[in-house]
C-alpha positions as CSV (number, residue, x, y, z in Angstrom):
1,M,25.2,13.0,17.8
2,N,21.9,11.3,18.5
3,E,22.3,7.6,19.0
4,L,19.4,5.2,18.9
5,V,19.6,2.8,21.9
6,I,17.4,-0.3,21.7
7,N,16.9,-2.4,24.8
8,T,17.1,-5.9,23.7
9,Q,14.7,-7.0,26.5
10,E,12.0,-4.7,25.1
11,R,9.9,-5.9,22.2
12,F,8.7,-3.6,19.3
13,P,5.5,-5.1,18.0
14,L,5.1,-4.3,14.3
15,L,1.7,-4.7,12.6
16,N,1.3,-6.3,9.2
17,A,-1.3,-5.1,6.6
18,T,-3.8,-7.7,7.7
19,E,-3.6,-6.5,11.4
20,V,-4.0,-2.8,10.2
21,A,-7.0,-3.8,8.1
22,D,-8.6,-5.6,11.1
23,I,-8.0,-2.7,13.5
24,L,-9.3,-0.1,11.1
25,N,-12.2,-2.3,10.0
26,I,-11.2,-1.8,6.3
27,S,-10.4,-4.1,3.4
28,L,-7.0,-5.6,3.1
29,P,-6.4,-3.9,-0.3
30,M,-7.3,-0.6,1.3
31,A,-4.8,-1.2,4.1
32,Y,-2.1,-2.0,1.5
33,K,-2.9,1.2,-0.4
34,L,-2.8,3.4,2.7
35,I,0.6,1.9,3.6
36,Q,2.0,2.1,0.0
37,I,1.1,5.7,-0.5
38,G,2.4,6.8,2.8
39,E,-0.8,7.7,4.5
40,I,0.2,5.3,7.3
41,R,3.9,5.4,8.0
42,A,5.6,2.0,7.7
43,V,8.9,0.3,8.2
44,Q,10.4,-1.3,5.2
45,I,11.7,-4.8,6.0
46,G,13.0,-6.5,2.8
47,K,10.1,-6.4,0.4
48,G,7.5,-6.1,3.2
49,R,6.3,-3.3,5.2
50,R,5.2,-3.2,8.9
51,V,3.4,-0.5,10.8
52,R,4.4,0.6,14.3
53,P,1.4,0.9,16.6
54,Q,2.2,4.5,17.4
55,D,2.1,5.4,13.6
56,L,-1.3,3.7,13.3
57,R,-2.5,5.7,16.3
58,Q,-1.1,8.9,14.7
59,Y,-3.0,8.1,11.5
60,I,-6.2,7.6,13.4
61,E,-5.8,10.8,15.4
62,S,-5.0,12.8,12.3
63,N,-8.2,11.7,10.6
64,L,-10.6,12.4,13.5
65,T,-13.4,14.7,12.5
66,S,-14.0,17.8,14.8
67,E,-17.7,17.1,15.4
68,P,-19.6,13.9,15.0
69,E,-22.0,14.1,12.1
70,G,-25.7,14.7,12.9
71,N,-25.0,16.6,16.2
72,E,-25.8,20.0,14.8
73,P,-28.0,22.4,16.9
């Protein structure tokens, strides 16, 4: 059985929607929407949701374009 072990000395920073919006340079309503529809994975805490930094990184990585626009030969 896999058991989750959490080191109480280690902090797990969780980002709120405002921080996600700031990092992605998007509006707060857009950040809420991306979290709500599951585009960005989030942790449910009571009625609120928080985003793990690694989940935000994964969202960014999964939305990278293959080639920057305008660099065609």
